[in-house]
C-alpha positions as CSV (number, residue, x, y, z in Angstrom):
1,I,128.5,140.9,116.2
2,S,128.8,137.5,117.8
3,L,125.1,137.5,118.5
4,L,124.3,138.5,114.9
5,I,126.4,135.6,113.6
6,T,124.7,133.2,115.9
7,V,121.2,134.3,114.8
8,V,122.1,134.1,111.1
9,A,123.6,130.7,111.5
10,S,120.5,129.5,113.5
11,H,118.2,130.7,110.7
12,R,120.3,129.0,108.0
13,F,120.3,125.8,110.0
14,R,116.5,125.9,110.4
15,N,116.0,126.5,106.7
16,Y,118.4,123.6,105.9
17,M,116.6,121.3,108.2
18,A,113.2,122.3,106.7
19,V,114.5,121.5,103.2
20,L,115.8,118.1,104.4
21,S,112.4,117.4,106.0
22,V,110.6,118.2,102.8
23,E,112.9,116.0,100.8
24,A,112.5,113.1,103.2
25,A,108.7,113.5,103.0
26,K,108.8,113.4,99.2
27,Q,111.0,110.2,99.3
28,A,108.7,108.6,101.8
29,N,105.6,109.3,99.6
30,S,107.4,107.8,96.6
31,M,108.3,104.7,98.5
32,N,104.7,104.4,99.9
33,S,103.4,104.5,96.3
34,S,105.8,101.8,95.2
35,M,105.0,99.6,98.2
36,E,101.3,100.0,97.5
37,K,101.7,98.7,94.0
38,L,103.8,95.8,95.1
39,S,101.3,94.9,97.8
40,V,98.4,94.8,95.3
41,V,100.4,92.6,92.9
42,A,101.5,90.2,95.7
43,T,97.9,90.0,96.9
44,I,96.6,89.0,93.5
45,M,99.4,86.5,92.8
46,L,99.4,84.7,96.2
47,P,96.1,82.8,95.7
48,L,97.2,81.8,92.2
49,G,100.4,80.4,93.5
50,V,98.6,78.4,96.2
51,I,96.2,76.9,93.7
52,A,98.9,76.1,91.3
53,S,101.1,74.5,94.0
54,L,98.2,72.4,95.3
55,W,97.5,70.9,91.9
56,G,101.2,70.5,91.1
57,M,101.9,68.2,94.1
58,N,102.3,64.4,93.5
59,V,99.1,63.5,95.3
60,D,95.6,62.6,94.2
61,V,93.6,65.7,93.5
62,P,90.2,66.2,92.0
63,G,90.4,65.6,88.3
64,G,93.9,64.1,88.5
65,A,92.7,60.6,87.3
66,N,90.9,62.0,84.2
67,N,92.7,62.5,81.0
68,N,90.4,65.2,79.7
69,L,91.1,68.9,80.0
70,A,87.8,69.8,81.8
71,W,89.5,70.1,85.2
72,F,92.4,72.0,83.8
73,V,90.1,74.5,82.1
74,G,87.9,74.7,85.2
75,I,90.9,75.5,87.4
76,L,92.2,78.1,84.9
77,V,88.8,79.8,84.7
78,G,88.7,79.8,88.5
79,M,92.1,81.5,88.6
80,I,91.0,84.1,86.1
81,V,87.8,84.8,88.1
82,I,89.8,85.3,91.3
83,V,92.1,87.8,89.5
84,A,89.1,89.6,88.0
85,V,87.3,89.9,91.3
86,M,90.4,91.1,93.2
87,Y,91.2,93.6,90.4
88,F,87.7,95.1,90.5
89,Y,87.6,95.1,94.3
90,F,91.0,96.9,94.4
91,K,89.9,99.3,91.7
92,T,86.7,100.3,93.5
93,R,88.6,100.8,96.7
94,G,91.0,103.1,94.9
95,W,94.1,101.0,95.5
96,I,94.8,100.6,91.8
97,R,95.3,103.8,89.9
98,M,96.3,104.2,86.3
99,S,99.2,106.6,86.3
């Protein structure tokens, strides 16, 4: 009878560990999906932050002496082009999914 109890307990423990393993895998997949989305957003935002910080410094930059908006519009259009190119690149690679 002692052997029977040991065998039953062993099977229950293996089943319990299998359930824990499956739950851990589900949680890891969910976290991977979240990290993937955060990485894509960070990768798109980083160049924009660098461009904005360079033109926000108190030094002479191209277009800084002019009082017209041509440089501002040019920089803004450049930022939009960077975002569009990165978005379509990530979309073609399958890194951005609409879910």
